SEBADO-685748 format. One record per residue (C-alpha): residue number from 1; residue in one letter; x, y, z. Coordinates in steps of 0.2 Angstrom, whole numbers, plus 5000, padded with zeros to 4 digits. Layout:
N
<atom><pos>NUM</pos><code>a</code><u>X</u><v>Y</v><w>Z</w></atom>
...
END
This chain:
115
<atom><pos>1</pos><code>m</code><u>5071</u><v>4898</v><w>4848</w></atom>
<atom><pos>2</pos><code>i</code><u>5087</u><v>4907</v><w>4853</w></atom>
<atom><pos>3</pos><code>k</code><u>5101</u><v>4901</v><w>4843</w></atom>
<atom><pos>4</pos><code>k</code><u>5119</u><v>4899</v><w>4849</w></atom>
<atom><pos>5</pos><code>k</code><u>5134</u><v>4888</v><w>4847</w></atom>
<atom><pos>6</pos><code>d</code><u>5128</u><v>4877</v><w>4861</w></atom>
<atom><pos>7</pos><code>n</code><u>5112</u><v>4872</v><w>4853</w></atom>
<atom><pos>8</pos><code>s</code><u>5116</u><v>4873</v><w>4834</w></atom>
<atom><pos>9</pos><code>e</code><u>5122</u><v>4859</v><w>4822</w></atom>
<atom><pos>10</pos><code>h</code><u>5141</u><v>4858</v><w>4822</w></atom>
<atom><pos>11</pos><code>y</code><u>5153</u><v>4851</v><w>4809</w></atom>
<atom><pos>12</pos><code>i</code><u>5172</u><v>4852</v><w>4806</w></atom>
<atom><pos>13</pos><code>w</code><u>5179</u><v>4857</v><w>4789</w></atom>
<atom><pos>14</pos><code>g</code><u>5197</u><v>4859</v><w>4782</w></atom>
<atom><pos>15</pos><code>d</code><u>5211</u><v>4857</v><w>4795</w></atom>
<atom><pos>16</pos><code>q</code><u>5201</u><v>4857</v><w>4811</w></atom>
<atom><pos>17</pos><code>c</code><u>5190</u><v>4872</v><w>4808</w></atom>
<atom><pos>18</pos><code>d</code><u>5173</u><v>4873</v><w>4817</w></atom>
<atom><pos>19</pos><code>s</code><u>5157</u><v>4878</v><w>4810</w></atom>
<atom><pos>20</pos><code>w</code><u>5140</u><v>4880</v><w>4819</w></atom>
<atom><pos>21</pos><code>i</code><u>5124</u><v>4882</v><w>4808</w></atom>
<atom><pos>22</pos><code>l</code><u>5114</u><v>4896</v><w>4816</w></atom>
<atom><pos>23</pos><code>k</code><u>5101</u><v>4897</v><w>4801</w></atom>
<atom><pos>24</pos><code>d</code><u>5100</u><v>4886</v><w>4786</w></atom>
<atom><pos>25</pos><code>t</code><u>5086</u><v>4889</v><w>4773</w></atom>
<atom><pos>26</pos><code>p</code><u>5087</u><v>4888</v><w>4754</w></atom>
<atom><pos>27</pos><code>e</code><u>5086</u><v>4908</v><w>4754</w></atom>
<atom><pos>28</pos><code>l</code><u>5098</u><v>4911</v><w>4769</w></atom>
<atom><pos>29</pos><code>s</code><u>5113</u><v>4903</v><w>4778</w></atom>
<atom><pos>30</pos><code>i</code><u>5121</u><v>4910</v><w>4794</w></atom>
<atom><pos>31</pos><code>k</code><u>5136</u><v>4901</v><w>4801</w></atom>
<atom><pos>32</pos><code>q</code><u>5148</u><v>4905</v><w>4815</w></atom>
<atom><pos>33</pos><code>e</code><u>5165</u><v>4898</v><w>4812</w></atom>
<atom><pos>34</pos><code>i</code><u>5182</u><v>4897</v><w>4821</w></atom>
<atom><pos>35</pos><code>m</code><u>5198</u><v>4894</v><w>4811</w></atom>
<atom><pos>36</pos><code>p</code><u>5214</u><v>4890</v><w>4822</w></atom>
<atom><pos>37</pos><code>p</code><u>5230</u><v>4899</v><w>4818</w></atom>
<atom><pos>38</pos><code>g</code><u>5239</u><v>4894</v><w>4802</w></atom>
<atom><pos>39</pos><code>t</code><u>5223</u><v>4887</v><w>4793</w></atom>
<atom><pos>40</pos><code>s</code><u>5215</u><v>4892</v><w>4777</w></atom>
<atom><pos>41</pos><code>e</code><u>5201</u><v>4886</v><w>4765</w></atom>
<atom><pos>42</pos><code>k</code><u>5203</u><v>4882</v><w>4746</w></atom>
<atom><pos>43</pos><code>l</code><u>5201</u><v>4895</v><w>4733</w></atom>
<atom><pos>44</pos><code>h</code><u>5183</u><v>4894</v><w>4726</w></atom>
<atom><pos>45</pos><code>f</code><u>5168</u><v>4904</v><w>4720</w></atom>
<atom><pos>46</pos><code>h</code><u>5149</u><v>4903</v><w>4720</w></atom>
<atom><pos>47</pos><code>n</code><u>5138</u><v>4905</v><w>4704</w></atom>
<atom><pos>48</pos><code>i</code><u>5123</u><v>4912</v><w>4713</w></atom>
<atom><pos>49</pos><code>a</code><u>5126</u><v>4915</v><w>4732</w></atom>
<atom><pos>50</pos><code>s</code><u>5132</u><v>4932</v><w>4739</w></atom>
<atom><pos>51</pos><code>q</code><u>5141</u><v>4931</v><w>4755</w></atom>
<atom><pos>52</pos><code>f</code><u>5145</u><v>4943</v><w>4769</w></atom>
<atom><pos>53</pos><code>f</code><u>5159</u><v>4938</v><w>4782</w></atom>
<atom><pos>54</pos><code>y</code><u>5159</u><v>4948</v><w>4798</w></atom>
<atom><pos>55</pos><code>i</code><u>5175</u><v>4946</v><w>4809</w></atom>
<atom><pos>56</pos><code>l</code><u>5170</u><v>4943</v><w>4828</w></atom>
<atom><pos>57</pos><code>k</code><u>5188</u><v>4940</v><w>4834</w></atom>
<atom><pos>58</pos><code>g</code><u>5205</u><v>4940</v><w>4826</w></atom>
<atom><pos>59</pos><code>q</code><u>5211</u><v>4945</v><w>4809</w></atom>
<atom><pos>60</pos><code>a</code><u>5206</u><v>4937</v><w>4793</w></atom>
<atom><pos>61</pos><code>l</code><u>5216</u><v>4937</v><w>4777</w></atom>
<atom><pos>62</pos><code>f</code><u>5205</u><v>4936</v><w>4761</w></atom>
<atom><pos>63</pos><code>e</code><u>5210</u><v>4933</v><w>4744</w></atom>
<atom><pos>64</pos><code>v</code><u>5197</u><v>4940</v><w>4732</w></atom>
<atom><pos>65</pos><code>n</code><u>5199</u><v>4939</v><w>4713</w></atom>
<atom><pos>66</pos><code>h</code><u>5218</u><v>4938</v><w>4716</w></atom>
<atom><pos>67</pos><code>e</code><u>5219</u><v>4953</v><w>4728</w></atom>
<atom><pos>68</pos><code>k</code><u>5223</u><v>4951</v><w>4747</w></atom>
<atom><pos>69</pos><code>v</code><u>5213</u><v>4960</v><w>4759</w></atom>
<atom><pos>70</pos><code>s</code><u>5215</u><v>4960</v><w>4778</w></atom>
<atom><pos>71</pos><code>v</code><u>5199</u><v>4961</v><w>4788</w></atom>
<atom><pos>72</pos><code>n</code><u>5200</u><v>4964</v><w>4807</w></atom>
<atom><pos>73</pos><code>a</code><u>5188</u><v>4961</v><w>4822</w></atom>
<atom><pos>74</pos><code>g</code><u>5173</u><v>4972</v><w>4820</w></atom>
<atom><pos>75</pos><code>e</code><u>5174</u><v>4973</v><w>4801</w></atom>
<atom><pos>76</pos><code>g</code><u>5166</u><v>4964</v><w>4787</w></atom>
<atom><pos>77</pos><code>i</code><u>5168</u><v>4960</v><w>4768</w></atom>
<atom><pos>78</pos><code>s</code><u>5155</u><v>4956</v><w>4755</w></atom>
<atom><pos>79</pos><code>i</code><u>5159</u><v>4943</v><w>4742</w></atom>
<atom><pos>80</pos><code>l</code><u>5149</u><v>4944</v><w>4726</w></atom>
<atom><pos>81</pos><code>p</code><u>5143</u><v>4929</v><w>4715</w></atom>
<atom><pos>82</pos><code>k</code><u>5158</u><v>4922</v><w>4704</w></atom>
<atom><pos>83</pos><code>d</code><u>5171</u><v>4931</v><w>4715</w></atom>
<atom><pos>84</pos><code>q</code><u>5185</u><v>4919</v><w>4717</w></atom>
<atom><pos>85</pos><code>h</code><u>5189</u><v>4919</v><w>4736</w></atom>
<atom><pos>86</pos><code>c</code><u>5196</u><v>4911</v><w>4751</w></atom>
<atom><pos>87</pos><code>i</code><u>5199</u><v>4915</v><w>4769</w></atom>
<atom><pos>88</pos><code>s</code><u>5214</u><v>4911</v><w>4780</w></atom>
<atom><pos>89</pos><code>n</code><u>5221</u><v>4914</v><w>4797</w></atom>
<atom><pos>90</pos><code>s</code><u>5239</u><v>4918</v><w>4797</w></atom>
<atom><pos>91</pos><code>s</code><u>5239</u><v>4925</v><w>4815</w></atom>
<atom><pos>92</pos><code>e</code><u>5244</u><v>4916</v><w>4831</w></atom>
<atom><pos>93</pos><code>e</code><u>5226</u><v>4917</v><w>4838</w></atom>
<atom><pos>94</pos><code>d</code><u>5209</u><v>4909</v><w>4833</w></atom>
<atom><pos>95</pos><code>l</code><u>5199</u><v>4918</v><w>4820</w></atom>
<atom><pos>96</pos><code>e</code><u>5180</u><v>4919</v><w>4824</w></atom>
<atom><pos>97</pos><code>f</code><u>5168</u><v>4925</v><w>4811</w></atom>
<atom><pos>98</pos><code>l</code><u>5150</u><v>4925</v><w>4805</w></atom>
<atom><pos>99</pos><code>v</code><u>5147</u><v>4920</v><w>4786</w></atom>
<atom><pos>100</pos><code>i</code><u>5130</u><v>4925</v><w>4779</w></atom>
<atom><pos>101</pos><code>s</code><u>5125</u><v>4918</v><w>4762</w></atom>
<atom><pos>102</pos><code>n</code><u>5111</u><v>4923</v><w>4751</w></atom>
<atom><pos>103</pos><code>p</code><u>5104</u><v>4911</v><w>4745</w></atom>
<atom><pos>104</pos><code>s</code><u>5112</u><v>4896</v><w>4753</w></atom>
<atom><pos>105</pos><code>t</code><u>5128</u><v>4889</v><w>4746</w></atom>
<atom><pos>106</pos><code>h</code><u>5122</u><v>4871</v><w>4745</w></atom>
<atom><pos>107</pos><code>n</code><u>5127</u><v>4864</v><w>4728</w></atom>
<atom><pos>108</pos><code>d</code><u>5134</u><v>4881</v><w>4724</w></atom>
<atom><pos>109</pos><code>r</code><u>5153</u><v>4880</v><w>4728</w></atom>
<atom><pos>110</pos><code>i</code><u>5165</u><v>4877</v><w>4714</w></atom>
<atom><pos>111</pos><code>e</code><u>5183</u><v>4874</v><w>4719</w></atom>
<atom><pos>112</pos><code>i</code><u>5197</u><v>4881</v><w>4709</w></atom>
<atom><pos>113</pos><code>e</code><u>5211</u><v>4869</v><w>4705</w></atom>
<atom><pos>114</pos><code>n</code><u>5229</u><v>4874</v><w>4709</w></atom>
<atom><pos>115</pos><code>k</code><u>5239</u><v>4876</v><w>4693</w></atom>
END
């Protein structure tokens, strides 16, 4: 079956961010997500999963292990297990990206408390 946003499971996370599940198995998760301007996720890490974020539209600001990295459309970034990370959209346009997780991040997300 051809997968696209129109025929994939959808959910909303954070502050009105959209996610479409394109593939979801225990070994692999692929999601297409949109973050409106001014949104961000909470700092967290995964014990087992590696992730790859590929930016389709806009500019993402990542914090990875206390370092800020800007990633533009047409670029990607790898996140290793145990890397503390979060993504935010500080621009004035929607941020659209793919996030690929291997294995899936189900039950493998540990949020970091703000101190």
